[in-house]
N, C-alpha and C positions, 0 to 999 in steps of 0.2 A: 462640504458637499462630497468631496473626494473621500473624506473619512467615512461618511455614511455608506457610500457605494462599496467601499472596501469591507466595512463591517457586515453589510448584507451578503456580500460574496462569500465571506468566511462562514457565515451561518448556513448558506446554501451548500457549501462543501461539506460541512459537518453533518448537515441533515441527510445529504445523499449517502455519506459513508454509513450512517446509522441504518438507513433503509436497505442499502446493499448488504450490509452485515446481517440484518434480520432475514432478508430473503435467502441468503446463502445458508444461514442456520436452519431455516425452515426446509430448504431443499435438501440439506444434509440429513435432517431428521426423517424426511420423507424417504430418502434413499436407504437409511438405516432400517426403517420399517419394512421396506420392500425386501431388503436382504434378509431380515428376520423371517419374513413370510416364506421366502425361498428355502431357508434352512428348515423351517417347520415342515414344508411339503416334502422335502427330500430326506429328512432326518432318519426315516425308517430304514434307509439303505446305507447310513453312515456307520462306521465302526469306531469313530473317535468321540462318541458322546459320553458325557459323564453319567454316572449311575443315577444321579438326581434327575437328569433330563430324560433318561430312559423310563424312569418311574412315571413320568408325566405323560408319556406317549400312550395312545389308546391300545389296549391289549387285544390280541387276536382272539376272536370268539370262535370256539370250536363246538360242534354238535356231536354228542356221543349217543350211540343207540345200541342196545343189546336186544336181540330177539331170537326166538327159536329158529334153528336152521331147517326150516321145512316149508311146505306148501300148505294145502289143506291138511287137516290132521284127523287121525282116527286112532282109537285106543284098542288094546288087545281085547278088552271086555266086549267091545262092539264087534270086532272082527270075528270072535268066536260064535256070534249069533247070526252071521251073514248067510243068507240063502238066495237073495235076489239083489239086483242093482239098486232097488228102492231101499234096501237095508243099508246100503253103503252111502248112497248119494241122496242128500236131502233135497226134496222137491224134484226128483228125477222126472223129466218130461215124457213119461210113458204115453200120455194121451196125444202127443204130437206124432207118434211113430206108427206108421201103418205096416211096416215090414222091417225086420231085423236082417241085415246082411251078415254081420258077425259081431261078436262081443269078445274082445281080446283083453285078457288080464295079464299084466306083467309085474313080476316082483323083482326089484333091483336091490341086491344085498351084497355088500363088500365087493363091488365091481363085477358081480355075477348077475346075469339076467335070466329069469325063468319065466316061461310064457305058456299060457293055456288059452285055447280058443273055444268059445261056445256059440250057440246059435240064437239065443234069445235072452230075455231079462232074467230068467232063472239060471243060476250058476250050476255048472256041471260038478260032479263029485271031485274031479281033479282041480277045478278052479277053487272049490271050497277048501280042499287040502292045501293049495298054494296059500290061501289066506291064513289058514290055521298055523302054518309054519313060519309066518312072518315074525321078525324080531323088531325090537325098538330101534328106530333109525332107518328101517327099510322104507323104500318108496314103492307104492303101488300105482301103476300106470294103467288107467282104464281107457280103452279105445273102442268106441261103438260106431259101427257103420250101419246106417239105416235109411229108409225112405220115409219121407214125411207125408202125412195125409192132408197137407195144405191144399184146399180146394182151388186156390188161385192158380196153381200150376197145372198146365195141360198134361204134363207127364212127370211123375214123381222122380225127383232127383235124389241121388245118393248123397247123404250128408254125414257129418262126422261129429262125435263128441269126444273130447280129449280131457281127461282129468287126472291129475297127479296128487296122491295123498301120501303123507308121511305118518308112519306109526310112532306115536308118542306115549310116554308113560302115563298111567292114570293120575299120578301126582307129579307134576313137573317140578324141576329144580328151581329154586328161587334164592336170591340174595338175602341173607339173614335179616338185614336191617331195612330192606325194601329198596325199590327202584331209585328213589330220590337220593338215598345214601350211596347207592352204587354210582350214580352220576357225580356226586360230590367226591367220591374216591378218585374217579378219573380226572376231575378238574384239579384236585389238590396234589395228585401224584404224577401228572404228566410232566416230563422233564423238559429241559430247554430245547432238545431236538424236536420234540413234538410241538411245543408252543411257538417255536420260530419257523416252523414249516410254512413256506410261502406257497400256498396252493392256489390254483386258478379258480375263477368263479364256477360254482357247481361241481367242483372236484371233491371227491372223497376217496377213502380207502376202506378196506374191509379185511377182517380176519375171522377164522373159525376157531372154536375151542370147545373142549369137552369138560363138563363138570362130572368128575368121577364119583364113585360110591362114597368117598370120604368128603365130598363137597369141595375138592380141590380142582383148580384149572389145570388141564393137561392137553397135550397134543395141539398146541397153538400153532396155527398156520396162517400166513398172509395169503388171502385169496384175491385181493385187489391191491396192488402195490401203490405206494405214494410216489414211487419213482426215485426215492432216495434211500439207500441201504440203511443208513444210520437211523432214519425215522422209522423204517419198518422194524428194525431191531428194538427200538424204544417202545413201540406198540406191543411187540411180543412180550417184552419184559414187564410192561404195565399190566398185561393180562395174567401173566404167570404169578405176579405178586398180589393179585386180588385176595382180600380176606375170604375165608371159606363160605360156601353157600350151604343151604339145606339141600341135600341131594334128592334126586327123583326117586319115586317108588313105582313098582309095577303093580299089576292087578292082584298079586299075591302079597303085597306089602313089603316086598324085598327091595333093598336099595339098588338102584341101577344108574348107569351113566346116561347123560343126555348132551347132545351137541347144540351149540349156540353160535350166532353170528354177531360180530361186533363191527359197527360202522363208525367212522370218524370223518368230519369234514366241516365246512363252514355252515353256519346257521342257514337253514333253507335248503340244504343239499338233500 
């Protein structure tokens, strides 16, 4: 009887040891998994990762955008035919206007502003001359003060129309291989400074550049900084090294330069 009790006791001790060992192993595995998860969550900020681990991390997605550095646009061919506001502004609301207070035309060129004021929809000779002297890249600011013939108002109120137009070439500059290939160039040639830029949600940066008569990028300037000098420099270098474009042409078929704007940031910016 004593032998049986002793034998059962030994079996119980062995069984308990096995169960405890199994539980400890399971708990150890659980802790290992938790540690692994913590490493994965924070690994983007670690500098001691192997290259194979870095390759497995999700890559930062950047959005690249190039567009003409302008507002509404108008060409020299159209400018040369301008006689009234309706010739300049499509769907000009002349039927809303009961009385013109003033029509101000301003030409902004190379940090110089020239202004002429008229009294109605028909441009004065000086205003027409101002238009005819514009150059590609100039801005034309049109400001109209008027009274509306809205019958719901007891007394006509003075209202304002403000429109800015940029003079662009008849044939605009374009990347030789198309916009998709231009985006591919940016994606494949952005260096580590750009790719590792830790930008905040909805943050982006911008630069302006000119495509000259040879189709080369020149006069690259950061217009909205990343906040990091080395990243700004990398963006400038990226734009300067772009393959040549097909340059712009004016209304005489002559090659001319054209300004563009480059934006970079997270997808959705």
